[in-house]
mmJSON file of the N, C-alpha and C atoms, coordinates in Angstrom:
{"data_MODEL":{"atom_site":{
"group_PDB":["ATOM","ATOM","ATOM","ATOM","ATOM","ATOM","ATOM","ATOM","ATOM","ATOM","ATOM","ATOM","ATOM","ATOM","ATOM","ATOM","ATOM","ATOM","ATOM","ATOM","ATOM","ATOM","ATOM","ATOM","ATOM","ATOM","ATOM","ATOM","ATOM","ATOM","ATOM","ATOM","ATOM","ATOM","ATOM","ATOM","ATOM","ATOM","ATOM","ATOM","ATOM","ATOM","ATOM","ATOM","ATOM","ATOM","ATOM","ATOM","ATOM","ATOM","ATOM","ATOM","ATOM","ATOM","ATOM","ATOM","ATOM","ATOM","ATOM","ATOM","ATOM","ATOM","ATOM","ATOM","ATOM","ATOM","ATOM","ATOM","ATOM","ATOM","ATOM","ATOM","ATOM","ATOM","ATOM","ATOM","ATOM","ATOM","ATOM","ATOM","ATOM","ATOM","ATOM","ATOM","ATOM","ATOM","ATOM","ATOM","ATOM","ATOM","ATOM","ATOM","ATOM","ATOM","ATOM","ATOM","ATOM","ATOM","ATOM","ATOM","ATOM","ATOM","ATOM","ATOM","ATOM","ATOM","ATOM","ATOM","ATOM","ATOM","ATOM","ATOM","ATOM","ATOM","ATOM","ATOM","ATOM","ATOM","ATOM","ATOM","ATOM","ATOM","ATOM","ATOM","ATOM","ATOM","ATOM","ATOM","ATOM","ATOM","ATOM","ATOM","ATOM","ATOM","ATOM","ATOM","ATOM","ATOM","ATOM","ATOM","ATOM","ATOM","ATOM","ATOM","ATOM","ATOM","ATOM","ATOM","ATOM","ATOM","ATOM","ATOM","ATOM","ATOM","ATOM","ATOM","ATOM","ATOM","ATOM","ATOM","ATOM","ATOM","ATOM","ATOM","ATOM","ATOM","ATOM","ATOM","ATOM","ATOM","ATOM","ATOM","ATOM","ATOM","ATOM","ATOM","ATOM","ATOM","ATOM","ATOM","ATOM","ATOM","ATOM","ATOM","ATOM","ATOM","ATOM","ATOM","ATOM","ATOM","ATOM","ATOM","ATOM","ATOM","ATOM","ATOM","ATOM","ATOM","ATOM","ATOM","ATOM","ATOM","ATOM","ATOM","ATOM","ATOM","ATOM"],
"id":[1,2,3,4,5,6,7,8,9,10,11,12,13,14,15,16,17,18,19,20,21,22,23,24,25,26,27,28,29,30,31,32,33,34,35,36,37,38,39,40,41,42,43,44,45,46,47,48,49,50,51,52,53,54,55,56,57,58,59,60,61,62,63,64,65,66,67,68,69,70,71,72,73,74,75,76,77,78,79,80,81,82,83,84,85,86,87,88,89,90,91,92,93,94,95,96,97,98,99,100,101,102,103,104,105,106,107,108,109,110,111,112,113,114,115,116,117,118,119,120,121,122,123,124,125,126,127,128,129,130,131,132,133,134,135,136,137,138,139,140,141,142,143,144,145,146,147,148,149,150,151,152,153,154,155,156,157,158,159,160,161,162,163,164,165,166,167,168,169,170,171,172,173,174,175,176,177,178,179,180,181,182,183,184,185,186,187,188,189,190,191,192,193,194,195,196,197,198,199,200,201,202,203,204,205,206,207],
"type_symbol":["N","C","C","N","C","C","N","C","C","N","C","C","N","C","C","N","C","C","N","C","C","N","C","C","N","C","C","N","C","C","N","C","C","N","C","C","N","C","C","N","C","C","N","C","C","N","C","C","N","C","C","N","C","C","N","C","C","N","C","C","N","C","C","N","C","C","N","C","C","N","C","C","N","C","C","N","C","C","N","C","C","N","C","C","N","C","C","N","C","C","N","C","C","N","C","C","N","C","C","N","C","C","N","C","C","N","C","C","N","C","C","N","C","C","N","C","C","N","C","C","N","C","C","N","C","C","N","C","C","N","C","C","N","C","C","N","C","C","N","C","C","N","C","C","N","C","C","N","C","C","N","C","C","N","C","C","N","C","C","N","C","C","N","C","C","N","C","C","N","C","C","N","C","C","N","C","C","N","C","C","N","C","C","N","C","C","N","C","C","N","C","C","N","C","C","N","C","C","N","C","C","N","C","C","N","C","C"],
"label_atom_id":["N","CA","C","N","CA","C","N","CA","C","N","CA","C","N","CA","C","N","CA","C","N","CA","C","N","CA","C","N","CA","C","N","CA","C","N","CA","C","N","CA","C","N","CA","C","N","CA","C","N","CA","C","N","CA","C","N","CA","C","N","CA","C","N","CA","C","N","CA","C","N","CA","C","N","CA","C","N","CA","C","N","CA","C","N","CA","C","N","CA","C","N","CA","C","N","CA","C","N","CA","C","N","CA","C","N","CA","C","N","CA","C","N","CA","C","N","CA","C","N","CA","C","N","CA","C","N","CA","C","N","CA","C","N","CA","C","N","CA","C","N","CA","C","N","CA","C","N","CA","C","N","CA","C","N","CA","C","N","CA","C","N","CA","C","N","CA","C","N","CA","C","N","CA","C","N","CA","C","N","CA","C","N","CA","C","N","CA","C","N","CA","C","N","CA","C","N","CA","C","N","CA","C","N","CA","C","N","CA","C","N","CA","C","N","CA","C","N","CA","C","N","CA","C","N","CA","C","N","CA","C","N","CA","C","N","CA","C","N","CA","C"],
"label_alt_id":[null,null,null,null,null,null,null,null,null,null,null,null,null,null,null,null,null,null,null,null,null,null,null,null,null,null,null,null,null,null,null,null,null,null,null,null,null,null,null,null,null,null,null,null,null,null,null,null,null,null,null,null,null,null,null,null,null,null,null,null,null,null,null,null,null,null,null,null,null,null,null,null,null,null,null,null,null,null,null,null,null,null,null,null,null,null,null,null,null,null,null,null,null,null,null,null,null,null,null,null,null,null,null,null,null,null,null,null,null,null,null,null,null,null,null,null,null,null,null,null,null,null,null,null,null,null,null,null,null,null,null,null,null,null,null,null,null,null,null,null,null,null,null,null,null,null,null,null,null,null,null,null,null,null,null,null,null,null,null,null,null,null,null,null,null,null,null,null,null,null,null,null,null,null,null,null,null,null,null,null,null,null,null,null,null,null,null,null,null,null,null,null,null,null,null,null,null,null,null,null,null,null,null,null,null,null,null],
"label_comp_id":["MET","MET","MET","SER","SER","SER","ILE","ILE","ILE","GLU","GLU","GLU","LEU","LEU","LEU","LYS","LYS","LYS","GLU","GLU","GLU","LYS","LYS","LYS","GLU","GLU","GLU","LEU","LEU","LEU","VAL","VAL","VAL","GLY","GLY","GLY","GLY","GLY","GLY","LYS","LYS","LYS","ARG","ARG","ARG","LYS","LYS","LYS","ARG","ARG","ARG","GLU","GLU","GLU","LEU","LEU","LEU","ILE","ILE","ILE","ALA","ALA","ALA","VAL","VAL","VAL","TYR","TYR","TYR","ILE","ILE","ILE","PRO","PRO","PRO","LYS","LYS","LYS","GLU","GLU","GLU","LYS","LYS","LYS","LYS","LYS","LYS","VAL","VAL","VAL","ALA","ALA","ALA","LEU","LEU","LEU","GLU","GLU","GLU","ALA","ALA","ALA","TRP","TRP","TRP","ALA","ALA","ALA","ALA","ALA","ALA","SER","SER","SER","GLU","GLU","GLU","GLU","GLU","GLU","ARG","ARG","ARG","SER","SER","SER","VAL","VAL","VAL","SER","SER","SER","TRP","TRP","TRP","ILE","ILE","ILE","VAL","VAL","VAL","ALA","ALA","ALA","LYS","LYS","LYS","LEU","LEU","LEU","ILE","ILE","ILE","ASP","ASP","ASP","GLN","GLN","GLN","ALA","ALA","ALA","LEU","LEU","LEU","CYS","CYS","CYS","SER","SER","SER","ARG","ARG","ARG","GLN","GLN","GLN","GLN","GLN","GLN","GLN","GLN","GLN","GLN","GLN","GLN","GLU","GLU","GLU","GLY","GLY","GLY","SER","SER","SER","ASP","ASP","ASP","ASN","ASN","ASN","ASP","ASP","ASP","ASN","ASN","ASN"],
"label_asym_id":["A","A","A","A","A","A","A","A","A","A","A","A","A","A","A","A","A","A","A","A","A","A","A","A","A","A","A","A","A","A","A","A","A","A","A","A","A","A","A","A","A","A","A","A","A","A","A","A","A","A","A","A","A","A","A","A","A","A","A","A","A","A","A","A","A","A","A","A","A","A","A","A","A","A","A","A","A","A","A","A","A","A","A","A","A","A","A","A","A","A","A","A","A","A","A","A","A","A","A","A","A","A","A","A","A","A","A","A","A","A","A","A","A","A","A","A","A","A","A","A","A","A","A","A","A","A","A","A","A","A","A","A","A","A","A","A","A","A","A","A","A","A","A","A","A","A","A","A","A","A","A","A","A","A","A","A","A","A","A","A","A","A","A","A","A","A","A","A","A","A","A","A","A","A","A","A","A","A","A","A","A","A","A","A","A","A","A","A","A","A","A","A","A","A","A","A","A","A","A","A","A","A","A","A","A","A","A"],
"label_entity_id":["1","1","1","1","1","1","1","1","1","1","1","1","1","1","1","1","1","1","1","1","1","1","1","1","1","1","1","1","1","1","1","1","1","1","1","1","1","1","1","1","1","1","1","1","1","1","1","1","1","1","1","1","1","1","1","1","1","1","1","1","1","1","1","1","1","1","1","1","1","1","1","1","1","1","1","1","1","1","1","1","1","1","1","1","1","1","1","1","1","1","1","1","1","1","1","1","1","1","1","1","1","1","1","1","1","1","1","1","1","1","1","1","1","1","1","1","1","1","1","1","1","1","1","1","1","1","1","1","1","1","1","1","1","1","1","1","1","1","1","1","1","1","1","1","1","1","1","1","1","1","1","1","1","1","1","1","1","1","1","1","1","1","1","1","1","1","1","1","1","1","1","1","1","1","1","1","1","1","1","1","1","1","1","1","1","1","1","1","1","1","1","1","1","1","1","1","1","1","1","1","1","1","1","1","1","1","1"],
"label_seq_id":[1,1,1,2,2,2,3,3,3,4,4,4,5,5,5,6,6,6,7,7,7,8,8,8,9,9,9,10,10,10,11,11,11,12,12,12,13,13,13,14,14,14,15,15,15,16,16,16,17,17,17,18,18,18,19,19,19,20,20,20,21,21,21,22,22,22,23,23,23,24,24,24,25,25,25,26,26,26,27,27,27,28,28,28,29,29,29,30,30,30,31,31,31,32,32,32,33,33,33,34,34,34,35,35,35,36,36,36,37,37,37,38,38,38,39,39,39,40,40,40,41,41,41,42,42,42,43,43,43,44,44,44,45,45,45,46,46,46,47,47,47,48,48,48,49,49,49,50,50,50,51,51,51,52,52,52,53,53,53,54,54,54,55,55,55,56,56,56,57,57,57,58,58,58,59,59,59,60,60,60,61,61,61,62,62,62,63,63,63,64,64,64,65,65,65,66,66,66,67,67,67,68,68,68,69,69,69],
"pdbx_PDB_ins_code":[null,null,null,null,null,null,null,null,null,null,null,null,null,null,null,null,null,null,null,null,null,null,null,null,null,null,null,null,null,null,null,null,null,null,null,null,null,null,null,null,null,null,null,null,null,null,null,null,null,null,null,null,null,null,null,null,null,null,null,null,null,null,null,null,null,null,null,null,null,null,null,null,null,null,null,null,null,null,null,null,null,null,null,null,null,null,null,null,null,null,null,null,null,null,null,null,null,null,null,null,null,null,null,null,null,null,null,null,null,null,null,null,null,null,null,null,null,null,null,null,null,null,null,null,null,null,null,null,null,null,null,null,null,null,null,null,null,null,null,null,null,null,null,null,null,null,null,null,null,null,null,null,null,null,null,null,null,null,null,null,null,null,null,null,null,null,null,null,null,null,null,null,null,null,null,null,null,null,null,null,null,null,null,null,null,null,null,null,null,null,null,null,null,null,null,null,null,null,null,null,null,null,null,null,null,null,null],
"Cartn_x":[0.855,0.0,0.9,0.527,1.299,0.461,1.077,0.362,1.099,0.353,0.915,0.234,1.005,0.461,0.759,-0.269,-0.12,-0.964,-0.489,-1.274,-2.143,-3.386,-4.299,-5.144,-5.212,-6.06,-7.426,-8.477,-9.815,-10.39,-11.338,-11.953,-12.986,-13.244,-14.319,-13.925,-12.649,-12.211,-12.215,-12.446,-12.412,-10.97,-10.806,-9.465,-8.709,-7.422,-6.582,-6.855,-6.797,-6.935,-5.75,-5.452,-4.382,-4.985,-4.284,-4.714,-3.838,-4.471,-3.757,-4.301,-3.42,-3.809,-3.386,-4.315,-4.049,-4.424,-3.556,-3.849,-4.447,-5.653,-6.345,-6.825,-7.133,-7.667,-9.009,-9.26,-10.475,-11.742,-11.793,-13.015,-13.292,-12.242,-12.446,-12.931,-12.418,-12.884,-14.358,-14.731,-16.129,-17.028,-16.575,-17.361,-17.507,-16.424,-16.503,-17.452,-17.402,-18.293,-19.756,-20.032,-21.409,-21.879,-21.014,-21.337,-21.617,-20.746,-20.915,-22.224,-22.514,-23.746,-24.979,-24.923,-26.081,-26.354,-25.334,-25.499,-25.497,-25.521,-25.481,-24.324,-23.149,-21.91,-20.841,-19.726,-18.596,-17.741,-16.969,-16.016,-15.045,-14.624,-13.707,-14.287,-15.56,-16.21,-16.233,-16.596,-16.639,-15.262,-14.234,-12.873,-12.396,-12.693,-12.302,-12.942,-14.211,-14.889,-14.282,-13.927,-13.286,-11.932,-11.186,-9.891,-10.101,-11.079,-11.379,-11.694,-12.544,-12.92,-11.713,-10.87,-9.691,-8.711,-8.499,-7.578,-8.121,-9.409,-10.042,-9.914,-10.169,-10.043,-8.61,-7.651,-6.235,-5.859,-6.338,-6.03,-6.595,-7.812,-8.424,-7.643,-7.171,-6.37,-5.055,-4.436,-3.172,-3.372,-4.446,-4.731,-5.019,-5.703,-5.979,-4.711,-3.784,-2.535,-1.655,-1.762,-1.022,-1.55,-2.843,-3.453,-3.13,-2.802,-2.467,-1.093,-0.261,1.109,1.184],
"Cartn_y":[-1.169,0.0,1.231,2.233,3.468,4.622,5.517,6.654,7.934,8.946,10.252,11.276,12.191,13.181,14.571,15.403,16.784,17.694,18.913,19.906,20.643,20.892,21.552,22.562,23.776,24.825,24.722,24.567,24.484,25.878,25.996,27.267,27.675,28.953,29.444,29.623,29.786,30.039,28.822,27.644,26.437,26.134,25.379,25.058,24.168,24.139,23.306,21.838,21.058,19.608,18.996,17.781,17.048,16.093,15.886,14.958,13.727,12.56,11.295,10.514,10.133,9.301,7.872,6.937,5.536,4.668,3.743,2.775,1.53,1.166,-0.008,-0.861,-2.127,-2.973,-2.439,-2.68,-2.164,-2.588,-3.845,-4.324,-3.563,-3.124,-2.328,-0.927,-0.373,0.943,0.876,-0.152,-0.327,-0.453,-1.216,-1.379,-0.045,0.742,2.06,2.988,2.943,3.783,3.407,2.114,1.661,2.106,1.972,2.394,3.885,4.669,6.123,6.509,5.875,6.173,5.836,4.722,4.306,5.267,5.999,6.966,8.412,8.574,9.895,10.73,10.11,10.739,10.507,11.194,10.954,9.821,9.206,8.184,8.804,10.031,10.725,10.847,11.171,11.308,9.969,8.899,7.561,7.174,7.366,6.994,7.836,9.126,9.992,9.521,9.124,8.629,7.307,6.428,5.165,5.41,6.371,6.717,7.277,8.164,8.718,7.6,6.652,5.553,4.688,4.388,3.559,4.249,5.538,6.278,6.373,6.576,6.645,5.293,4.215,2.871,2.593,2.977,2.777,3.566,4.797,5.626,4.991,4.476,3.826,2.583,1.811,0.625,1.007,2.064,2.513,3.026,3.754,4.26,3.117,2.079,0.905,0.165,0.058,-0.634,0.21,1.526,2.398,2.257,2.075,1.932,0.574,-0.415,-1.747,-1.771,-0.802,-0.787,-0.127],
"Cartn_z":[0.0,0.0,0.0,-0.797,-0.89,-0.365,0.404,0.984,0.632,0.212,-0.112,0.785,1.376,2.301,1.772,1.648,1.188,2.055,2.28,3.003,1.992,2.332,1.406,2.166,1.665,2.236,1.563,2.338,1.779,1.586,0.686,0.325,1.369,1.474,2.325,3.775,4.049,5.411,6.315,5.752,6.572,6.955,8.027,8.502,7.518,7.684,6.825,7.104,6.068,6.16,5.443,5.755,5.102,4.084,2.989,1.952,2.016,2.061,2.018,0.826,-0.073,-1.212,-0.906,-1.034,-0.711,-1.902,-2.232,-3.289,-2.654,-3.116,-2.585,-3.757,-3.496,-4.557,-5.071,-6.346,-6.979,-6.244,-5.779,-5.123,-3.827,-3.143,-1.927,-2.277,-3.366,-3.82,-4.203,-4.918,-5.33,-4.101,-3.107,-1.882,-1.148,-1.079,-0.435,-1.194,-2.514,-3.326,-3.101,-3.012,-2.775,-1.385,-0.401,0.968,1.0,0.376,0.351,-0.341,-1.456,-2.192,-1.356,-0.631,0.169,1.324,1.762,2.846,2.351,1.031,0.398,0.942,1.012,1.463,0.407,0.573,-0.328,0.226,-0.653,-0.217,0.779,0.516,1.402,2.809,2.92,4.225,4.956,4.241,4.833,5.356,4.534,4.926,6.106,6.102,7.218,8.518,8.474,9.68,10.144,9.219,9.587,10.253,9.726,10.323,11.728,11.893,13.221,14.223,13.804,14.686,15.039,14.054,14.294,15.241,15.051,15.919,17.345,17.476,18.798,19.503,18.79,19.346,19.774,18.953,19.287,20.54,20.624,21.787,23.06,22.982,24.145,24.553,23.57,23.87,24.559,24.041,24.623,26.048,26.266,27.612,28.566,28.068,28.881,29.263,28.323,28.625,29.548,29.465,30.379,31.798,31.944,33.276,33.907,33.078,33.594,34.244,33.942,34.481,35.806],
"occupancy":[1.0,1.0,1.0,1.0,1.0,1.0,1.0,1.0,1.0,1.0,1.0,1.0,1.0,1.0,1.0,1.0,1.0,1.0,1.0,1.0,1.0,1.0,1.0,1.0,1.0,1.0,1.0,1.0,1.0,1.0,1.0,1.0,1.0,1.0,1.0,1.0,1.0,1.0,1.0,1.0,1.0,1.0,1.0,1.0,1.0,1.0,1.0,1.0,1.0,1.0,1.0,1.0,1.0,1.0,1.0,1.0,1.0,1.0,1.0,1.0,1.0,1.0,1.0,1.0,1.0,1.0,1.0,1.0,1.0,1.0,1.0,1.0,1.0,1.0,1.0,1.0,1.0,1.0,1.0,1.0,1.0,1.0,1.0,1.0,1.0,1.0,1.0,1.0,1.0,1.0,1.0,1.0,1.0,1.0,1.0,1.0,1.0,1.0,1.0,1.0,1.0,1.0,1.0,1.0,1.0,1.0,1.0,1.0,1.0,1.0,1.0,1.0,1.0,1.0,1.0,1.0,1.0,1.0,1.0,1.0,1.0,1.0,1.0,1.0,1.0,1.0,1.0,1.0,1.0,1.0,1.0,1.0,1.0,1.0,1.0,1.0,1.0,1.0,1.0,1.0,1.0,1.0,1.0,1.0,1.0,1.0,1.0,1.0,1.0,1.0,1.0,1.0,1.0,1.0,1.0,1.0,1.0,1.0,1.0,1.0,1.0,1.0,1.0,1.0,1.0,1.0,1.0,1.0,1.0,1.0,1.0,1.0,1.0,1.0,1.0,1.0,1.0,1.0,1.0,1.0,1.0,1.0,1.0,1.0,1.0,1.0,1.0,1.0,1.0,1.0,1.0,1.0,1.0,1.0,1.0,1.0,1.0,1.0,1.0,1.0,1.0,1.0,1.0,1.0,1.0,1.0,1.0],
"B_iso_or_equiv":[0.0,0.0,0.0,0.0,0.0,0.0,0.0,0.0,0.0,0.0,0.0,0.0,0.0,0.0,0.0,0.0,0.0,0.0,0.0,0.0,0.0,0.0,0.0,0.0,0.0,0.0,0.0,0.0,0.0,0.0,0.0,0.0,0.0,0.0,0.0,0.0,0.0,0.0,0.0,0.0,0.0,0.0,0.0,0.0,0.0,0.0,0.0,0.0,0.0,0.0,0.0,0.0,0.0,0.0,0.0,0.0,0.0,0.0,0.0,0.0,0.0,0.0,0.0,0.0,0.0,0.0,0.0,0.0,0.0,0.0,0.0,0.0,0.0,0.0,0.0,0.0,0.0,0.0,0.0,0.0,0.0,0.0,0.0,0.0,0.0,0.0,0.0,0.0,0.0,0.0,0.0,0.0,0.0,0.0,0.0,0.0,0.0,0.0,0.0,0.0,0.0,0.0,0.0,0.0,0.0,0.0,0.0,0.0,0.0,0.0,0.0,0.0,0.0,0.0,0.0,0.0,0.0,0.0,0.0,0.0,0.0,0.0,0.0,0.0,0.0,0.0,0.0,0.0,0.0,0.0,0.0,0.0,0.0,0.0,0.0,0.0,0.0,0.0,0.0,0.0,0.0,0.0,0.0,0.0,0.0,0.0,0.0,0.0,0.0,0.0,0.0,0.0,0.0,0.0,0.0,0.0,0.0,0.0,0.0,0.0,0.0,0.0,0.0,0.0,0.0,0.0,0.0,0.0,0.0,0.0,0.0,0.0,0.0,0.0,0.0,0.0,0.0,0.0,0.0,0.0,0.0,0.0,0.0,0.0,0.0,0.0,0.0,0.0,0.0,0.0,0.0,0.0,0.0,0.0,0.0,0.0,0.0,0.0,0.0,0.0,0.0,0.0,0.0,0.0,0.0,0.0,0.0],
"pdbx_formal_charge":[null,null,null,null,null,null,null,null,null,null,null,null,null,null,null,null,null,null,null,null,null,null,null,null,null,null,null,null,null,null,null,null,null,null,null,null,null,null,null,null,null,null,null,null,null,null,null,null,null,null,null,null,null,null,null,null,null,null,null,null,null,null,null,null,null,null,null,null,null,null,null,null,null,null,null,null,null,null,null,null,null,null,null,null,null,null,null,null,null,null,null,null,null,null,null,null,null,null,null,null,null,null,null,null,null,null,null,null,null,null,null,null,null,null,null,null,null,null,null,null,null,null,null,null,null,null,null,null,null,null,null,null,null,null,null,null,null,null,null,null,null,null,null,null,null,null,null,null,null,null,null,null,null,null,null,null,null,null,null,null,null,null,null,null,null,null,null,null,null,null,null,null,null,null,null,null,null,null,null,null,null,null,null,null,null,null,null,null,null,null,null,null,null,null,null,null,null,null,null,null,null,null,null,null,null,null,null],
"auth_seq_id":[1,1,1,2,2,2,3,3,3,4,4,4,5,5,5,6,6,6,7,7,7,8,8,8,9,9,9,10,10,10,11,11,11,12,12,12,13,13,13,14,14,14,15,15,15,16,16,16,17,17,17,18,18,18,19,19,19,20,20,20,21,21,21,22,22,22,23,23,23,24,24,24,25,25,25,26,26,26,27,27,27,28,28,28,29,29,29,30,30,30,31,31,31,32,32,32,33,33,33,34,34,34,35,35,35,36,36,36,37,37,37,38,38,38,39,39,39,40,40,40,41,41,41,42,42,42,43,43,43,44,44,44,45,45,45,46,46,46,47,47,47,48,48,48,49,49,49,50,50,50,51,51,51,52,52,52,53,53,53,54,54,54,55,55,55,56,56,56,57,57,57,58,58,58,59,59,59,60,60,60,61,61,61,62,62,62,63,63,63,64,64,64,65,65,65,66,66,66,67,67,67,68,68,68,69,69,69],
"auth_comp_id":["MET","MET","MET","SER","SER","SER","ILE","ILE","ILE","GLU","GLU","GLU","LEU","LEU","LEU","LYS","LYS","LYS","GLU","GLU","GLU","LYS","LYS","LYS","GLU","GLU","GLU","LEU","LEU","LEU","VAL","VAL","VAL","GLY","GLY","GLY","GLY","GLY","GLY","LYS","LYS","LYS","ARG","ARG","ARG","LYS","LYS","LYS","ARG","ARG","ARG","GLU","GLU","GLU","LEU","LEU","LEU","ILE","ILE","ILE","ALA","ALA","ALA","VAL","VAL","VAL","TYR","TYR","TYR","ILE","ILE","ILE","PRO","PRO","PRO","LYS","LYS","LYS","GLU","GLU","GLU","LYS","LYS","LYS","LYS","LYS","LYS","VAL","VAL","VAL","ALA","ALA","ALA","LEU","LEU","LEU","GLU","GLU","GLU","ALA","ALA","ALA","TRP","TRP","TRP","ALA","ALA","ALA","ALA","ALA","ALA","SER","SER","SER","GLU","GLU","GLU","GLU","GLU","GLU","ARG","ARG","ARG","SER","SER","SER","VAL","VAL","VAL","SER","SER","SER","TRP","TRP","TRP","ILE","ILE","ILE","VAL","VAL","VAL","ALA","ALA","ALA","LYS","LYS","LYS","LEU","LEU","LEU","ILE","ILE","ILE","ASP","ASP","ASP","GLN","GLN","GLN","ALA","ALA","ALA","LEU","LEU","LEU","CYS","CYS","CYS","SER","SER","SER","ARG","ARG","ARG","GLN","GLN","GLN","GLN","GLN","GLN","GLN","GLN","GLN","GLN","GLN","GLN","GLU","GLU","GLU","GLY","GLY","GLY","SER","SER","SER","ASP","ASP","ASP","ASN","ASN","ASN","ASP","ASP","ASP","ASN","ASN","ASN"],
"auth_asym_id":["A","A","A","A","A","A","A","A","A","A","A","A","A","A","A","A","A","A","A","A","A","A","A","A","A","A","A","A","A","A","A","A","A","A","A","A","A","A","A","A","A","A","A","A","A","A","A","A","A","A","A","A","A","A","A","A","A","A","A","A","A","A","A","A","A","A","A","A","A","A","A","A","A","A","A","A","A","A","A","A","A","A","A","A","A","A","A","A","A","A","A","A","A","A","A","A","A","A","A","A","A","A","A","A","A","A","A","A","A","A","A","A","A","A","A","A","A","A","A","A","A","A","A","A","A","A","A","A","A","A","A","A","A","A","A","A","A","A","A","A","A","A","A","A","A","A","A","A","A","A","A","A","A","A","A","A","A","A","A","A","A","A","A","A","A","A","A","A","A","A","A","A","A","A","A","A","A","A","A","A","A","A","A","A","A","A","A","A","A","A","A","A","A","A","A","A","A","A","A","A","A","A","A","A","A","A","A"],
"auth_atom_id":["N","CA","C","N","CA","C","N","CA","C","N","CA","C","N","CA","C","N","CA","C","N","CA","C","N","CA","C","N","CA","C","N","CA","C","N","CA","C","N","CA","C","N","CA","C","N","CA","C","N","CA","C","N","CA","C","N","CA","C","N","CA","C","N","CA","C","N","CA","C","N","CA","C","N","CA","C","N","CA","C","N","CA","C","N","CA","C","N","CA","C","N","CA","C","N","CA","C","N","CA","C","N","CA","C","N","CA","C","N","CA","C","N","CA","C","N","CA","C","N","CA","C","N","CA","C","N","CA","C","N","CA","C","N","CA","C","N","CA","C","N","CA","C","N","CA","C","N","CA","C","N","CA","C","N","CA","C","N","CA","C","N","CA","C","N","CA","C","N","CA","C","N","CA","C","N","CA","C","N","CA","C","N","CA","C","N","CA","C","N","CA","C","N","CA","C","N","CA","C","N","CA","C","N","CA","C","N","CA","C","N","CA","C","N","CA","C","N","CA","C","N","CA","C","N","CA","C","N","CA","C","N","CA","C","N","CA","C","N","CA","C"],
"pdbx_PDB_model_num":[1,1,1,1,1,1,1,1,1,1,1,1,1,1,1,1,1,1,1,1,1,1,1,1,1,1,1,1,1,1,1,1,1,1,1,1,1,1,1,1,1,1,1,1,1,1,1,1,1,1,1,1,1,1,1,1,1,1,1,1,1,1,1,1,1,1,1,1,1,1,1,1,1,1,1,1,1,1,1,1,1,1,1,1,1,1,1,1,1,1,1,1,1,1,1,1,1,1,1,1,1,1,1,1,1,1,1,1,1,1,1,1,1,1,1,1,1,1,1,1,1,1,1,1,1,1,1,1,1,1,1,1,1,1,1,1,1,1,1,1,1,1,1,1,1,1,1,1,1,1,1,1,1,1,1,1,1,1,1,1,1,1,1,1,1,1,1,1,1,1,1,1,1,1,1,1,1,1,1,1,1,1,1,1,1,1,1,1,1,1,1,1,1,1,1,1,1,1,1,1,1,1,1,1,1,1,1]
}}}
């Protein structure tokens, strides 16, 4: 998997966001597109929410392991 990171200023005074380009298998892209369409969202929105959930879960796991020590 290849990841590219770029800084991008969004229009309309919104805060800066980072751009990550990820290469995934076609079948996963198709599945993400179908999911996004079914929720009337963009693929980018779906992926951003998945990343948020994964990072939150990781943080909770790390905090739990810190409390065990």
